[in-house]
N, C-alpha and C positions, 0 to 999 in steps of 0.2 A: 578309682578315683574316690576321694572322700576321706577314706580311712589308710591307715598305715598299721603294719605290724610292730609292736613295741616290745620290750622285755617284759613288760606288765600286761601285755594284752593288746587287743585293738584299741587304737588311738586314733584321733582326728589327724588328718594329714595337714601339714604346715601350709600347703598350697590352697587348702580348703579354708583354712582360717584366713589367709590372705586375701582371698576372693571376697569372704564375709566383710573383712575391713575395707575392701575397695568399695563394694555395693553400698555400706553404710556411709562412706564418705561421698559416693555419688548422691546419695538420698539427700545428705545434708547440704551438698552445693546445689541441688534442686530446689532447696528451700522447704523440703518435706517437714512437717511437723513432729515435734518430739513423739507423739502417739504413733505416727506412721513408722519411724525408725524404730520404736519399741516394738511394734507388731512384727515387723521384719525380724528383728532379732529374736523374738519369741518363737516364731515359727521355725527359725534357723535351728534354734536350740532343740526344738522338738524333733526335727529331722535328725539334728546330730546324736541326740540321745537315744533314737531309735535303733542305733547302731551300735552303741558303746553304752556300757553300764555307768560309768563315771566319767564325768567330762570336767577336766581341770579348766576352769575359766580365767584363772591369773594371766595367762599370756593374751587370752583374747581380750580382757578387759584393758590390759596395758596397751595392747596394739590399739584398741578403740579410743582410748584416751589420749594417745599420741596423735593419732589422726585427727581428732576434734580440736585438740589444742594447735595443730599446725594449721587447720582450716581457719579457727578464728583468729589467729595471729596474722595469717596472711591477708585476711579480710580488715583488720582493724586499722584505724587511722592511725599514722606515725605519731608517736610522742614527741611533742615540740620542747 
């Protein structure tokens, strides 16, 4: 769990990224401060980088952005 073998070597497993995004979403829903979410993300990246030399963050950032946008828009008041 956590990593997968890819053509370029060891990589972060998709389920690992999905669980990270779910956890960030839960923190956001629980009204965690930005610094709390940032600290969680920082610790998660340290853990991920301990197993792989290079981490491509593009997919992670896209997923995080998508989750935050979905959460914000679901909580926003409807436009009249």
